N, C-alpha and C positions, 0 to 999 in steps of 0.2 A: 855328571851335569853340573857346572858354572855355582857356590853359593850366593846368595845375594851379598850384595855390593852393603855396606852399611850405611847404617841413615850418616845424612849429615848432623855432625855433630849439632846442638841447639843452643845461639848464638841470644844470651841474655839481650839488648837495649833496651836504653834512656827512651820511653817512650811520655809523652805530654799525655796532660790529662784530658783533652778533648779523642786521643787515641784509644782510648779504652775501649771495652763491646760493650763493658755497663754501663757508660755514657752514653756511648749510641746508639744504644735499645731504650733507655733510660727518654732523651731527649725524642726521641723518633714517640716513642707510646705518650708522654706527655703531647706533644705537638700534633697526635692525631686524636687525643681525649681532648683539649679543650678546641676542635673545633668540629668535633662530636657536640658537643655542649650548645657553644654556638652556633652552629645550623638545626640543633635542635633548637632554640632557643627562636631562631629567623624562622619556620618553617610555623613552629606554632604557634607564633604570633600572626603571621598569614594567617592559618582558615584557624586559630583553636583548638583548646581542647579536647573536641568530639569528632571536629574535621579530621585533629590530626592522629585522632584512636582509629576512625573508619581507614583514614588513608592507609593507616602501620597494618592494619590488617588485612586488605586489601594489596599493598605493596608488596608484603613477604609471599604472595603466594608463589607469582612464578620463578621466585631465587633461588629454593633448593631445585627445580629442576634444569634449571641454567647450571646451575654450580656442577650438578651428575653431570651432566651434559660435555661441560668444560673436565671435569675428572675422566670422563670416562673418555675421553680424548688422548690423556695422559698417559694411561691408562700401561703404553710400552714400555716407558719409563719414566715412569711417577715423581715429577717435583716434590718439595718437602711443603708440608701443607702451611707452616710459619707463612710461605712467603704468597701463597695463594691468601690466607687471614690478612697480611700488610698489605697486599692487589687489592683486598674489596672496602676493610679498611679506608682507606687511602682516595678509591672511589666514594664512598657513601660519604664521606666526613669533606676529608682537603680539598676535593678535587670540587666537590658539591658545593663548600664552601666558596671557594676561588671562582666560581660559574657565579653562581647568587649575587655576590659582591659583584664583582664587575663587568656583569650584565646588568645589572640594574644603574651604574655607575656612566654606564655609553651609552648605555639609549638614557636616561637622564639628560647625557649630557648632549647628544645629537636631538632631541627635541627642542631644549636650549636652542641650542647655536640657528636649526632650520625654523623655529615655530611651528613643527609639522609633527607634532604625535604622532600622530597615524601611522607617518611616514617611519618617523625615530620603530616605532613599533617592529616594522616591517624590514629596517635596516637589523634591528638588533637581531631580531630571528630572522634572517637569511644570511646575516655577513657578521655578525659581532658574535651571535651564540657559538658559529660549529668550530669558531676558530681560538675563545677563552675557555671552552667545551673540551675538546680536542687536546690543546694543550695542556688542559688539567690532567689531562687522563694519562697521556704520555709521557708524563712526568712519573708514574710507578713503572712503569714499562720501563724509562729508560733506569731510574736507579736499580730496578732488578738486575740490569743487564749488565752494569758497572760494578754492585758491588756483589751479588750472587750469580755471576761470571759460569760456576760452575754447574750449578742451577739451571741456565740456561744454552741450550748448547742448539737451540735448528728449530724451523718453524713451528713447531707445535708448541716447542715451551713457549713460543712469542704470541702465537692465537690465545692458548692458556693463562699463560699472565697476563693480556690485554684484557681478552672477553670477563675473566673475573674483574678486575679494575672498571669494567665498564656496566657488569653486570650490580656492581654495589654505588655505581653512580645513580644509575636508574632506580635500582630501590627508591635512592632518598629522593630524585625528580618524583616517580612518581607517589611519594607520600606527600608532596604542597601539590600536584594535579587532581589527584583523587581529593583529597582533604579540603579543596580550595571548591571545586564540585558540590563537595558535599554543602558546604555552606550554601552555594548557593540554590541547592534545593532545599534550604532551611527557612529561605529568603519569600523562595517562591509555592512551596507548598508541593512539590512537585515528587514523585515518591515512584519505585516498579524502575519496568525500564523504560519508560519515558523519561527517563529522570537525567539531568545530565550525569551523574554518578556513573549511572550504566551504560550511558553513551562513549565515557573517557576510561572506563573498568576497560567494555567490549576497542577500542581503537588502541589504549596503550598495552593492555593485560595477555587481552586474546589474540588481537591479528599480528602485532608487532614487539614482542616481549623483546626481540635479536634482535633490534635498529638500536640501539645502542652500544652493541656486543659486536653486530655489524660494520659497526663506525669503524671502532678503533681497532680489532682486529685486523686494519690496515695497516694500520702502524704499525703490532706487533710483526706482522708477516717482511715489515722491511728490516725491524729488528734481527730477525730470527735469518732471515737471507745473509744481513751484517755476521750474524756469528758464524756462518757458514762460511764467510768471503777467508780466507788465508789473512793474515797478518800485512805484506805487502799491500794488498789493496786496500791503502787506507781513505783515497778518496769514498774507493765505496763502499766502502763501510759508512760515511758518513753522511755521505746522499741518501744509500737506500732508506735508512729508518727519513729521513725527512721526505723522501718521498711519498711511503707510506702515509704521515701523515698530512701534505698535503689532499691525498688522494681520497684522506678520512676526513677533511673538512668539506672536501670536495661533495662527498656523496651526502654528508650532514646536512651543509646546505639545500640541497635536490632535495630532500627531504622536509628538511622546515620550510622550503618555502613552495611545497606541492600546494599547496590551500592557495597562492597566488594564482593557482593554472585552471583556475571556473570551478565550478560547481563540484564538478568525477576529477579535478585532477589530482588529490590525493590518491584517488584508487589507480587514476593511469599509472603513476610511480608505482605505486605496490607495486600495481600488477609489470610496469614494464622494465622494471629497475631490481625491485628489493629482494621479489621470490628469487627470481635469474640468476642476483647475487648471493643471495644466498644459497644457494643452491648451489652453482662455482665453487663457493669456498668450501661448503663442507665437501664436496668430492678432493678439494685439495690437501686439504688436511686430514681426512683418512685416506690420499693415495699417499701422500708424504707419510702415513702412520703403518701404508705398509712397508713402506721404503727402509723403514726402524726396524720392520723385524728380518726385510732381507739385511739388512746390517749387521743385525746379530747373526744368522744362521751363517754367514759368510766371515764374522771375524771369532766366533769361538771354534773352530777346528781347531785354530795356534792351539791353544790349552788343550786341547782334547789329547794333542800329539806330547804335549809338555807331563803330562799326566793329573791335571788338577778339575777337568771335567770327564764324565764316560763317553761312548761312543753317539750315544741318542741325544745326547743332552742339548748341540747345536738348533739341532730341526723341534726338538718338541720345545726349548723355549725363546724360539724363531714363531710358534704360532701361538695364539689368543686362545683359541679352544683347548689346544694341550695344556695352555698354562691354570687356566678355569679346572677345569677335570681335577689335575696334580694340587691344586687349590683346597678341593671339595673332599679329596680323598684325605687329607692331611685333615682334618677338619670330622672328616668321620672315622678316623683311625685315631688321634690325636690330639683332639678339638680345636679347642679357636687359638691357643697358643701354639700347635701346627701350623693351620692354614696361616696367621701371620707370618712363621717361622721361614716355612716357604712362598710366601711373598717379600720377605726380606729377603732369601737367594735370588728369587727372579729378580727382582731390582736393582742385584748387584752383581746378575750376572751378565742384563741388559747393558748397565754403566761399565761393564770392563769392557763391553764389547765397542760401548760407543768409543770408549778413552782410546782403545788400540784404532781405529779408524782415524779419528783424532791426529794419531801418532805418526800413521802410514802416510797421512796427508801434507804433515810439518805443520800439525797447529795446534801440538801438543805442548805444553805449561812446564818448566823444570823438573816440578811434580812429578814428573810422568812417571817411573818408574816406584816412590813411594806411594803415588796413589794406586799405582797396580795393585802393588803389594799387599795395599792395605786390601780394596776389593776382595784378593782371591783369598786372602788371611780369611773373612767375611763369609767368602762359600765354603771353605774345608769349614768353618766350624759350625754349617748348618747343614752342613751334608748329612749328617744323621737320622733327620728328618725328613732333609727333601729332596734326595734320592730314590727314596725308597716309593714317596709321590710321583717326580718325572718319570721314573720307569714304570709304573702303575700308567701316567697319562700318556707315556709311548706307546705302551699297548693298545689301551682303550679305541686311542687317534689314529692309528699308523690306520692307511688303506689295506684292503683285504691281500694276500698273497693270491697273483693271477693262477688260475685253475691250472695245473697243467693237461699237454694236451696228450690231446686220443692218439697213439702210434698202435699203427696199419700191421697187421699178424704177421706180412712177408719182412716189416723192417730189424726186428728182434734179430740179433746175433751177428748185424750188419755195420753196427755204430749209427745207429739212428736214431734212436728211443732216449728218449727226455721224461724224465719224473721222477719215479722211485728208482729206479733203473737207470744206469749208465748207458755207457757204451758197450756194446756186446754185455750187455745182458747184466753188469757187473754194479753193484750200488754205489750209488751216489758219497764220495765224502761226508761231504757237509749238507746236514738238514735241510728243509726247505727255510726259510728264514722269512721275516715280516718286514720288506724295509721304511725306516722313520723319515725318508725323504729322496737327494737323487741319489743316495748312496747307502745300501746296507750298512751295517758296522759292522766291523773288521773285512768288508771292501777294499782292495789297495790302495782304491780313490775315494774313498774315505776320510781317513787321518794319517796316512801312511804320505802321500803324492806330500811334494814339495810345496810352498806355502811360500805365494810372493811375499816376501819381505821388503822392508825400507831402513832407512836409517835410523827413522824414527821408533819402529815400532821392531823389534826382533823380537825370536822369541822370551819367553821368559826365561830369563837368567837363574832361576831356585826353583828347585823341586817341591811337589806338597809334602809338609811335614809328615813321618811315617804315621803311623793312627795311634804307637804307644806313648809318641808325645803330642803334650797339651800344641795347642794350634799359638802361634807367633801372635807376637802382643807388641805392635810397633809401640814406640815412643812417643810423649806427645801428647794433646789434650785430645787432639780432633781423633776423629774414632770413626768411623763409614757409617 
């Protein structure tokens, strides 16, 4: 087999100071920190110190559940935590600050222009707020889409990025609403279930913690579909995120305007629109996740034929249950480090499968070969810990082998017997196997059948390194 072509020579180019990575990271962190301090001062000014602390304590309750839910959706090909931290911080600080300032300014301007404060509040809630808030949250999705393109490859990534951003925004907004409600109860003397704080907590935290994530997820889906579109469809790539943003604004406006539909308008909108939409989007994301697992099972056999993976691994890595069993086995026998190594192995294998799929569809970048080699080298370096765990998971999760059919006595000696005895009473050449997927390991159609190829995604042009040699280490600062 041919050896790997050499890496391109690193060319030193002069970069301006604003193009340096540490400058960009420093500017972003400074912007988010200043936004956080300003939003903290504004919320504390409106709620008071006690109201702020009460609102903070109540608003933080749904955050771990929502973040864990989005992280669970992203388990097939998990993105880096730094992206999620940025999205949450942007939603909680930058987007919330933009929303508070812009909404207040627009509402006051409408009230002054129309001399109708009540009408200005209605316009601010149903028109201004959805446009401003969804645009501010969509900015985080756009930034990840543009500057972290490697981590933004499909619908699930768009849903996770948008959902975590909206979770951060809802966290800050809940502090404001719950703190204000507590201040009202302090003035009126109400407490317990009959208080405004309890009612606000029930509506915003118990009944609709997913409201803001649900709106912004529509924008994320638009960006996710755009990420799946080929490069030649530039108009579609531009219009799909815009369509998702408009849908998010429309649903947000409907939700905010539900109070104007009468005494039971809120419950009608909640039952007729919010719950079905939540169920539909949940189904869509889970279905997409299952398709991602199917991609893993379909793309990895090429690396089995090249010698990088064992025959059972494509089917084991394409099952969330088998992945979990492998991590548990590694944790039991190799500790936490072993479980983390297996998790990294699973993530690298999934990434190489998605990279190969993009290559077959002509959407892989110029660094296809370099990135593929980096991921395969990472797999090879982790194989000592991961392969025993994956082999155990394959055996533990494989469906039971079918019981041999009973053979009538008159069939022996005439070539009709199956099971332990082959035709004419001779023993079979191969022992019964436990299938791992559509084809058992070593079956001719499992790894030796011709794999469909495309110009952008050939078989790997390099073999795994010999066990006695150290794994290949690519040059450059980037590691998988």
